DSSP file (Angstrom, degrees, kcal/mol; ACC not computed):
  #  RESIDUE AA STRUCTURE BP1 BP2  ACC     N-H-->O    O-->H-N    N-H-->O    O-->H-N    TCO  KAPPA ALPHA  PHI   PSI    X-CA   Y-CA   Z-CA
    1    1 A M              0   0    0      0, 0.0     2,-0.4     0, 0.0    35,-0.1   0.000 360.0 360.0 360.0 134.1  113.0   85.9   93.5
    2    2 A T        -     0   0    0     33,-0.1     2,-0.3    65,-0.0    64,-0.2  -0.730 360.0-162.9 -89.0 129.8  110.7   88.8   93.0
    3    3 A R  E     -A   65   0A   0     62,-2.4    62,-3.4    -2,-0.4     2,-0.4  -0.696   9.4-142.5-104.5 162.4  112.3   92.2   92.3
    4    4 A F  E     -AB  64  34A   0     30,-2.5    30,-2.6    -2,-0.3     2,-0.4  -0.960   4.9-153.6-128.0 143.7  110.4   95.5   92.7
    5    5 A L  E     -AB  63  33A   0     58,-2.7    58,-3.0    -2,-0.4     2,-0.6  -0.955   6.3-154.6-112.6 136.1  110.5   98.8   90.7
    6    6 A V  E     -AB  62  32A   0     26,-3.2    26,-2.7    -2,-0.4     2,-0.5  -0.966  18.3-166.0-111.4 120.9  109.6  102.0   92.4
    7    7 A V  E     -AB  61  31A   0     54,-2.8    54,-2.4    -2,-0.6     2,-0.6  -0.922  14.8-163.0-116.9 128.7  108.4  104.5   89.7
    8    8 A L  E     +AB  60  30A   0     22,-3.0    21,-3.6    -2,-0.5    22,-1.7  -0.957  27.4 170.3-105.1 120.5  107.9  108.2   90.1
    9    9 A S  E     -AB  59  28A   0     50,-2.5    50,-2.8    -2,-0.6    19,-0.2  -0.899  36.5-102.9-132.7 159.2  105.7  109.5   87.3
   10   10 A D  E     -A   58   0A   0     17,-2.6     2,-0.6    -2,-0.3    48,-0.3  -0.549  33.1-126.9 -75.8 142.8  103.9  112.7   86.3
   11   11 A V        -     0   0    0     46,-2.7     3,-0.1    -2,-0.2    -1,-0.0  -0.838  27.3-153.2 -89.8 121.0  100.1  112.7   86.9
   12   12 A R        -     0   0    0     -2,-0.6     3,-0.1     1,-0.1    14,-0.0  -0.661  26.3 -94.0 -93.6 152.2   98.5  113.6   83.5
   13   13 A P        -     0   0    0      0, 0.0     2,-0.6     0, 0.0    -1,-0.1  -0.290  46.7 -98.2 -61.8 150.0   95.1  115.3   83.4
   14   14 A V        +     0   0    0      1,-0.2     3,-0.1    -3,-0.1     5,-0.0  -0.610  46.7 170.4 -75.1 119.4   92.1  113.0   83.0
   15   15 A E        +     0   0    0     -2,-0.6     2,-0.3     1,-0.2    -1,-0.2   0.788  64.6  12.7 -98.7 -37.0   91.2  113.0   79.3
   16   16 A T  S    S-     0   0    0      2,-0.1    -1,-0.2     1,-0.0     0, 0.0  -0.832  82.2-101.9-133.7 173.5   88.7  110.2   79.3
   17   17 A A  S    S+     0   0    0     -2,-0.3     2,-0.5    -3,-0.1    -3,-0.0   0.747 106.0  58.7 -69.4 -23.3   86.7  108.3   81.8
   18   18 A Q        -     0   0    0      2,-0.0     2,-0.5    -4,-0.0    -2,-0.1  -0.933  69.7-154.7-116.6 131.0   89.1  105.3   81.5
   19   19 A R        -     0   0    0     -2,-0.5     2,-0.6    -4,-0.1    -5,-0.0  -0.886   9.2-170.1-104.5 124.6   92.8  105.4   82.1
   20   20 A D     >  -     0   0    0     -2,-0.5     4,-2.0     4,-0.1     3,-0.2  -0.916   9.1-175.1-120.3 104.1   94.9  102.8   80.3
   21   21 A E  T  4 S+     0   0    0     -2,-0.6    -1,-0.1     1,-0.2     5,-0.0   0.673  82.2  58.7 -72.0 -17.0   98.5  102.6   81.4
   22   22 A R  T  4 S+     0   0    0      2,-0.2    -1,-0.2     1,-0.1    -2,-0.0   0.875 114.9  31.5 -78.8 -39.8   99.4  100.1   78.8
   23   23 A S  T  4 S+     0   0    0      1,-0.2    -2,-0.2    -3,-0.2    -1,-0.1   0.816 139.2  17.2 -89.5 -30.4   98.4  102.2   75.7
   24   24 A R  S  < S-     0   0    0     -4,-2.0    -1,-0.2     2,-0.0    -2,-0.2  -0.613  79.8-172.3-140.2  76.6   99.3  105.6   77.2
   25   25 A P        -     0   0    0      0, 0.0     2,-0.1     0, 0.0    -4,-0.1  -0.271  31.7-101.3 -70.1 157.7  101.5  105.3   80.3
   26   26 A E        -     0   0    0      1,-0.1     2,-0.3   -14,-0.0   -15,-0.1  -0.446  47.4 -89.4 -75.0 155.1  102.3  108.4   82.4
   27   27 A R        -     0   0    0    -17,-0.1   -17,-2.6    -2,-0.1     2,-0.4  -0.476  43.3-133.7 -68.5 127.2  105.7  110.0   81.8
   28   28 A R  E     +B    9   0A   0     -2,-0.3   -19,-0.3   -19,-0.2     3,-0.1  -0.680  25.3 178.5 -88.3 133.5  108.3  108.5   84.2
   29   29 A R  E    S+     0   0A   0    -21,-3.6     2,-0.3    -2,-0.4   -20,-0.2   0.775  71.9   3.5 -99.5 -34.6  110.6  110.8   86.1
   30   30 A Q  E     -B    8   0A   0    -22,-1.7   -22,-3.0     2,-0.0     2,-0.4  -0.986  56.2-167.9-154.8 139.3  112.6  108.2   88.1
   31   31 A V  E     -B    7   0A   0     -2,-0.3     2,-0.4   -24,-0.2   -24,-0.2  -0.990  11.8-178.5-131.9 122.9  112.7  104.4   88.2
   32   32 A V  E     -B    6   0A   0    -26,-2.7   -26,-3.2    -2,-0.4     2,-0.3  -0.971  16.5-140.2-124.1 139.5  114.6  102.6   91.0
   33   33 A G  E     -B    5   0A   0     -2,-0.4     2,-0.3   -28,-0.2   -28,-0.2  -0.716  18.3-174.9 -95.7 145.5  115.1   98.9   91.5
   34   34 A A  E     -B    4   0A   0    -30,-2.6   -30,-2.5    -2,-0.3     3,-0.0  -0.987  25.6-144.7-139.0 149.6  114.9   97.1   94.8
   35   35 A N  S    S+     0   0    0     -2,-0.3     2,-0.3   -32,-0.2   -33,-0.1   0.614  83.4  31.3 -88.2 -15.2  115.5   93.5   95.9
   36   36 A S  S  > S-     0   0    0      1,-0.1     4,-1.9   -32,-0.1     5,-0.1  -0.926  77.1-117.2-138.8 164.3  112.9   93.3   98.6
   37   37 A R  H  > S+     0   0    0     -2,-0.3     4,-2.6     1,-0.2     5,-0.2   0.878 114.9  55.7 -68.6 -35.2  109.4   94.8   99.4
   38   38 A E  H  > S+     0   0    0      1,-0.2     4,-2.0     2,-0.2    -1,-0.2   0.908 108.3  46.7 -66.1 -39.3  110.8   96.5  102.5
   39   39 A A  H  > S+     0   0    0      2,-0.2     4,-2.1     1,-0.2    -1,-0.2   0.904 112.5  51.0 -66.9 -39.6  113.5   98.3  100.5
   40   40 A A  H  X S+     0   0    0     -4,-1.9     4,-2.7     1,-0.2    -2,-0.2   0.901 108.6  51.3 -62.2 -44.2  110.9   99.3   97.9
   41   41 A D  H  X S+     0   0    0     -4,-2.6     4,-2.5     2,-0.2    -1,-0.2   0.894 108.9  50.9 -62.3 -41.1  108.6  100.7  100.5
   42   42 A R  H  X S+     0   0    0     -4,-2.0     4,-2.0     2,-0.2    -1,-0.2   0.909 112.3  46.3 -66.1 -39.4  111.4  102.8  102.0
   43   43 A I  H  X S+     0   0    0     -4,-2.1     4,-2.3     2,-0.2    -2,-0.2   0.935 112.4  50.4 -66.4 -43.1  112.3  104.2   98.6
   44   44 A A  H  X S+     0   0    0     -4,-2.7     4,-2.3     1,-0.2    -2,-0.2   0.878 108.1  54.5 -62.6 -35.6  108.6  104.9   97.9
   45   45 A G  H  X S+     0   0    0     -4,-2.5     4,-0.7     2,-0.2    -1,-0.2   0.911 107.5  49.7 -63.4 -40.2  108.4  106.7  101.3
   46   46 A A  H >< S+     0   0    0     -4,-2.0     3,-0.8     1,-0.2     4,-0.3   0.914 111.5  48.3 -63.9 -42.4  111.2  108.9  100.4
   47   47 A F  H >< S+     0   0    0     -4,-2.3     3,-1.7     1,-0.2     6,-0.3   0.876 104.9  59.6 -61.8 -37.5  109.5  109.8   97.1
   48   48 A M  H 3< S+     0   0    0     -4,-2.3    -1,-0.2     1,-0.3    -2,-0.2   0.671  96.1  62.8 -66.5 -17.1  106.3  110.4   98.8
   49   49 A A  T << S+     0   0    0     -3,-0.8    -1,-0.3    -4,-0.7    -2,-0.2   0.563  79.7 108.8 -81.5  -9.7  108.0  113.2  100.8
   50   50 A L  S <> S-     0   0    0     -3,-1.7     4,-2.4    -4,-0.3     3,-0.4  -0.396  76.0-126.6 -69.8 144.7  108.7  115.1   97.7
   51   51 A G  H  > S+     0   0    0      1,-0.2     4,-2.0     2,-0.2     6,-0.2   0.886 107.5  54.8 -58.5 -42.5  106.7  118.4   97.2
   52   52 A M  H  4>S+     0   0    0      1,-0.2     5,-2.3     2,-0.2     6,-1.3   0.850 110.7  46.1 -65.3 -32.5  105.4  117.5   93.7
   53   53 A V  H >45S+     0   0    0     -3,-0.4     3,-1.5    -6,-0.3    -1,-0.2   0.939 112.8  49.4 -72.7 -45.5  104.0  114.2   95.0
   54   54 A R  H 3<5S+     0   0    0     -4,-2.4    -2,-0.2     1,-0.3    -1,-0.2   0.805 108.8  53.7 -63.1 -27.1  102.4  115.8   98.1
   55   55 A A  T 3<5S-     0   0    0     -4,-2.0    -1,-0.3    -5,-0.2    -2,-0.2   0.560 117.4-114.1 -83.7  -7.6  100.9  118.5   95.8
   56   56 A G  T < 5S+     0   0    0     -3,-1.5    -3,-0.2    -4,-0.3    -2,-0.1   0.611  88.0 111.2  90.7  11.3   99.3  115.7   93.6
   57   57 A R  S   <S+     0   0    0     -5,-2.3   -46,-2.7    -6,-0.2     2,-0.3   0.649  80.8  29.6 -93.0 -19.0  101.4  116.5   90.4
   58   58 A Q  E    S-A   10   0A   0     -6,-1.3     2,-0.3   -48,-0.3   -48,-0.2  -0.928  71.3-153.4-133.9 160.2  103.4  113.3   90.6
   59   59 A R  E     -A    9   0A   0    -50,-2.8   -50,-2.5    -2,-0.3     2,-0.4  -0.947   9.6-134.4-136.7 160.3  102.7  109.8   91.9
   60   60 A V  E     -A    8   0A   0     -2,-0.3     2,-0.4   -52,-0.2   -52,-0.2  -0.938  20.4-174.5-116.5 131.8  104.7  106.8   93.3
   61   61 A K  E     -A    7   0A   0    -54,-2.4   -54,-2.8    -2,-0.4     2,-0.6  -0.982  14.1-155.6-126.6 137.2  104.1  103.3   92.2
   62   62 A V  E     -A    6   0A   0     -2,-0.4     2,-0.5   -56,-0.2   -56,-0.2  -0.967  19.4-172.6-113.6 124.1  105.7  100.1   93.5
   63   63 A I  E     -A    5   0A   0    -58,-3.0   -58,-2.7    -2,-0.6     2,-0.4  -0.951  20.3-136.3-122.4 127.7  105.6   97.3   90.9
   64   64 A A  E     -A    4   0A   0     -2,-0.5     2,-0.4   -60,-0.2   -60,-0.3  -0.671  27.2-168.9 -79.0 132.1  106.6   93.6   91.4
   65   65 A V  E     +A    3   0A   0    -62,-3.4   -62,-2.4    -2,-0.4     3,-0.1  -0.963  60.9  18.4-125.1 139.7  108.7   92.4   88.5
   66   66 A G  S    S+     0   0    0     -2,-0.4     2,-0.4     1,-0.3    -1,-0.1   0.601  79.2 145.5  82.5  12.2  109.7   88.8   87.8
   67   67 A R        -     0   0    0    -64,-0.1    -1,-0.3    -3,-0.1     2,-0.2  -0.683  49.7-122.9 -82.2 133.6  107.0   87.2   89.9
   68   68 A R        -     0   0    0     -2,-0.4     2,-0.3    -3,-0.1    -1,-0.1  -0.519  24.6-115.4 -76.4 141.6  105.7   84.0   88.5
   69   69 A R        -     0   0    0     -2,-0.2     2,-0.4     1,-0.1    -1,-0.1  -0.565  29.3-117.6 -74.6 137.6  102.0   83.8   87.9
   70   70 A R        -     0   0    0     -2,-0.3     2,-0.6     1,-0.0    -1,-0.1  -0.646  25.2-142.5 -78.3 127.6  100.2   81.3   90.1
   71   71 A V        -     0   0    0     -2,-0.4    -1,-0.0    -3,-0.0    -3,-0.0  -0.819   8.7-153.6 -93.5 122.2   98.7   78.6   87.9
   72   72 A I        -     0   0    0     -2,-0.6     5,-0.1     5,-0.0     3,-0.1  -0.860  20.6-123.1 -98.9 122.5   95.3   77.4   89.2
   73   73 A P    >   -     0   0    0      0, 0.0     3,-1.7     0, 0.0     4,-0.3  -0.275  40.5 -86.2 -58.5 148.0   94.5   73.8   88.1
   74   74 A P  T 3  S+     0   0    0      0, 0.0     0, 0.0     0, 0.0     0, 0.0  -0.253 115.1  24.5 -53.9 139.4   91.3   73.3   86.2
   75   75 A G  T 3  S+     0   0    0     -3,-0.1    -3,-0.0     1,-0.0     0, 0.0   0.462 106.2  81.9  84.5   1.2   88.3   72.8   88.5
   76   76 A R    <         0   0    0     -3,-1.7    -1,-0.0    -4,-0.1     0, 0.0   0.475 360.0 360.0-114.5  -5.5   89.9   74.6   91.4
   77   77 A G              0   0    0     -4,-0.3    -5,-0.0    -5,-0.1     0, 0.0   0.385 360.0 360.0-144.1 360.0   89.2   78.2   90.6
């Protein structure tokens, strides 16, 4: 079963041309778990109504967690 995380994070100023979330992730303000995509989308919609998100100072991300990667057999992809 795939779970989802809804992440509210600060938007940092662009320092370089390339943004790498793995080496320098944005500061997280709130993280909420959801059991379905529909629930995650409703939570994200509530976060998107916040003034800081609407002003572009924070962003909302919906991330699928625990999903198995699809393995493509050799010669098919």
